[in-house]
C-alpha positions in Angstrom: -42.8 -32.3 12.3 -43.6 -28.7 11.0 -41.1 -25.8 11.3 -43.6 -24.1 13.6 -43.5 -26.9 16.0 -39.7 -27.0 15.8 -39.4 -23.3 16.7 -42.1 -23.0 19.3 -40.8 -22.1 22.7 -42.1 -23.7 25.8 -44.0 -21.3 28.1 -42.5 -19.9 31.2 -43.6 -21.7 34.4 -42.8 -21.1 38.0 -39.9 -23.3 39.1 -38.2 -23.4 35.7 -34.4 -23.1 36.0 -33.1 -21.0 33.1 -30.3 -18.8 32.0 -31.1 -15.1 31.7 -31.0 -15.2 27.9 -33.3 -18.1 27.7 -35.7 -16.5 30.3 -35.8 -13.3 28.1 -36.4 -15.4 24.9 -39.4 -17.2 26.5 -40.8 -14.1 28.1 -40.7 -12.2 24.8 -42.6 -15.0 23.2 -45.4 -14.6 25.7 -46.8 -11.0 25.1 -49.9 -11.7 27.2 -47.8 -12.5 30.3 -47.5 -9.3 32.4 -45.0 -10.3 35.1 -42.4 -13.0 35.4 -39.0 -12.8 37.2 -35.8 -14.7 37.3 -34.4 -15.0 40.8 -31.2 -16.9 41.4 -31.8 -18.7 38.1 -35.4 -19.8 39.1 -38.5 -18.5 37.3 -41.4 -17.0 39.2 -44.6 -16.3 37.3 -46.9 -13.9 39.1 -50.4 -14.9 40.0 -53.3 -12.6 39.2 -53.1 -9.5 41.4 -55.8 -8.6 43.9 -57.2 -5.0 44.0 -57.0 -4.1 47.7 -54.0 -6.3 48.5 -51.8 -5.2 45.7 -53.4 -2.8 43.1 -54.3 0.0 45.5 -51.0 -0.1 47.5 -49.1 -0.2 44.2 -50.9 2.9 43.0 -50.1 4.8 46.2 -46.4 3.9 46.0 -46.2 5.1 42.4 -48.0 8.3 43.3 -45.5 9.0 46.2 -42.4 8.2 44.2 -43.7 9.9 41.0 -44.4 13.1 42.9 -40.8 13.1 44.3 -39.4 12.4 40.8 -41.4 15.2 39.3 -39.8 17.6 41.8 -36.3 16.1 41.4 -35.4 16.1 37.7 -32.2 14.1 38.2 -34.2 11.1 39.6 -36.4 8.8 37.5 -39.4 6.8 38.7 -40.3 3.5 37.0 -43.4 1.4 37.4 -42.9 -2.4 37.2 -39.7 -2.4 35.1 -37.6 -5.4 34.3 -34.0 -5.1 35.7 -31.0 -7.0 34.5 -29.1 -7.3 37.8 -26.7 -10.2 37.0 -26.4 -13.4 35.1 -29.0 -15.2 37.3 -31.3 -12.4 38.3 -33.8 -10.4 36.3 -36.5 -9.2 38.7 -39.5 -7.0 37.9 -40.1 -5.0 41.0 -43.2 -3.0 41.7 -41.4 0.4 41.7 -38.0 1.8 41.2 -36.3 5.1 41.9 -32.9 5.7 40.3 -30.4 8.4 39.6 -30.6 9.2 35.9 -26.9 10.3 35.8 -24.1 9.1 38.0 -25.8 6.1 39.5 -25.0 2.4 39.4 -27.7 1.6 36.8 -28.2 2.6 33.2 -30.7 2.1 30.3 -29.6 -0.5 27.8 -29.8 -0.1 24.0 -32.9 -2.4 24.1 -34.6 -0.2 26.8 -34.0 -2.3 30.0 -32.6 -1.1 33.3 -29.2 -2.7 33.9 -27.3 -2.6 37.1 -28.5 -1.7 40.6 -31.0 1.2 40.9 -30.8 3.2 44.2 -34.2 2.3 45.6 -36.6 -0.6 44.9 -40.1 -1.1 46.3 -42.0 -4.4 46.4 -45.7 -5.0 47.5 -45.7 -8.3 49.3 -48.5 -10.4 51.0 -46.5 -11.3 54.1 -43.1 -12.0 55.6 -43.2 -15.4 54.0 -42.9 -13.8 50.6 -39.7 -14.3 48.6 -39.5 -10.5 48.5 -38.2 -10.6 52.1 -35.9 -13.6 51.5 -34.4 -14.5 48.1 -35.0 -11.2 46.5 -33.7 -9.3 49.5 -30.4 -11.2 49.4 -30.2 -10.6 45.6 -30.8 -6.8 46.0 -28.3 -6.6 48.9 -25.6 -8.5 47.0 -26.0 -6.3 43.9 -25.8 -3.1 45.9 -29.3 -1.8 45.8 -28.9 1.0 48.4 -32.5 1.1 49.8 -35.2 -1.5 49.7 -38.8 -1.1 50.8 -41.3 -3.9 51.3 -45.0 -3.2 52.1 -46.5 -6.3 53.7 -50.2 -5.8 52.9 -51.7 -8.6 55.0 -50.0 -7.5 58.3 -49.9 -3.9 57.2 -46.3 -3.3 57.9 -43.6 -1.4 56.0 -40.0 -2.6 56.1 -37.5 0.0 54.8 -33.9 -1.2 54.6 -30.7 0.7 53.8 -27.4 -0.8 52.8 -24.5 -0.3 55.2 -21.2 -2.3 55.2 -22.8 -4.7 52.6 -25.7 -5.5 55.0 -29.3 -4.3 55.1 -30.2 -2.3 58.2 -33.8 -1.3 59.2 -34.6 2.4 58.7 -36.3 3.8 61.7 -38.9 6.5 61.6 -38.1 9.8 63.3 -39.8 11.1 66.5 -42.5 12.6 64.1 -43.1 9.0 62.8 -41.8 10.0 59.3 -39.3 7.8 57.5 -36.6 9.7 55.6 -34.5 8.2 52.8 -30.8 8.2 53.2 -30.2 8.0 49.5 -32.7 10.6 48.2 -32.8 13.8 50.3 -36.4 15.0 50.8 -38.0 11.6 50.1 -40.1 11.4 53.3 -42.7 8.8 54.0 -45.5 9.1 56.6 -45.7 5.3 56.9 -48.7 5.2 59.3 -50.7 7.5 57.0 -49.8 5.3 54.1 -51.0 2.2 55.9 -54.2 4.0 56.9 -54.9 4.9 53.2 -54.5 8.6 53.9 -52.6 9.5 50.7 -53.3 13.2 51.2 -51.2 13.2 54.4 -48.5 11.1 52.7 -48.2 13.7 50.0 -48.3 16.5 52.5 -45.3 15.1 54.4 -43.5 14.5 51.1 -44.0 18.1 50.1 -42.4 19.1 53.4 -39.4 16.9 52.4 -39.3 18.4 49.0 -39.3 21.9 50.6 -36.4 21.0 52.9 -32.9 22.5 52.7 -31.6 18.9 52.2 -33.6 18.6 49.0 -32.6 22.0 47.8 -28.9 21.1 48.3 -29.5 17.8 46.4 -31.0 19.7 43.5 -28.1 22.1 43.4 -25.5 19.3 43.5 -27.4 17.4 40.7 -27.5 20.5 38.5 -23.7 20.9 38.9 -23.1 17.3 37.9 
């Protein structure tokens, strides 16, 4: 048997049960693989992503969060990052918003997010997705303060916030706008987002960014 055969790693496959270190070793050995996750010690390899069911919603979410981040220097927006949450969980969510200073997450020496970012967004097909089951429990247990799931088949947005170690549904206001509890000024016109009206989504966000709550948040961040 050659040295090459001795050192070749088996590919990642959905259902594999691995330690986090072994998961990272195999993932690093597969540069063509764009998305794989370790959830409760089990590997999930993503299927090819559909344009309308995933690609376009993902782009809209990144535009929304990226616009907020651009107006809020203390907050970082990340597209599809790997997160080292704990020994059995290394998810790769669709989008992340985190405090760059003073939060519960940090950037490791090898350039990964470690710890729990403040907000995570996932694009899911339906309520049957593991995004609303296994991953929800993992994010809750690790202290992710807010979690958004966009169910693209049923066209629903679930926004949860952490209270007393449990996720509670975030309700929209009387104006049908959802407002983050963690990030002042992060406003979401959910119905406009579902309708594909990104212009209205960004208009509502700009109102949030112009609010007194957001200005206070900026002032407190600059002091820190």
